[in-house]
N, C-alpha and C positions, 0 to 999 in steps of 0.2 A: 504494500500500500504506500502510496506517495503522501507527502505532506499535504498536498492539495486535497487529496481524497479525505484525509483525516480532518482537515479543516472544514471541508464541506459537510462531513458527518456531524461535526461539532455545531456548525451553523444550523443544520437540520434539527438537532436535538434541542438547541437553545430556542429555536423558533417554535418547536412543539410545546416546550414548557410555557411559553408566552400564550400560545393558543389555548392550552389547557387552563391557564389562569383566567383567561377571558371567556371560557366556556363556549368556544366557537364551533365545536364539533358535536355531531349527533352520534348515535350508537354505531351506525354503519361505518362512519369515518373512524371512530375510535377503534373498531376491530381491525381496520386496515392499518392504522397507525401502530397497533400492537404487533402485527405481523412485520411491519417495517422495522420496528425497534428490535425484534428478534434478529433480523438480518444484519442490522447495524452492529449489534452486540457481537454476533458471531464473527463478523469481519474485523472488528476491533481486537477481539481476542487473538485471532489469527495473526494480525499485524503485530501485536505485542510479542508474540512468540518469535516472529521474524526480526523484529527490531528491538529486542530486549535490551540491548546494550545502549541504545540511544535514550538517555535519561530524559531529555526534553520531550521526546515523542511519548515516552512512558507516562509523563505527567499529563499531557494532553489526553492520551487514551484513558487513563484512570479517571480523569474528570468527566469525560464523555460517558464512560461506563457507569459511574455513580449517578449521573443525570438520567441515563437510560433506565436504570433500576427505579428511580423515583417516578419517572413518567409512567413506566409499566405499572407500578403499584397504584398510581392515581387512576389510570385508565381502568384497571381491574376493579377498583372500588366503584367507579362510576357505572361500569357495566353490570355489577352485581346489585346496584341499588334499584 
């Protein structure tokens, strides 16, 4: 994974957080976002394995992964309500 791709994933997750805060999505969109979060997480974990020695990349990846988990939890709570 390139830095550009990692930054794009970060922008996506940060934007999703904002959209969730503003309650912009309905149930169908939330399910789609949940699937996308799973793909993002998988790709970030793979990239961490490949770029494990790059500490700066690891910090970005860790931040994205933490936010992915928070978004996933919030989406699941909304879908169960």
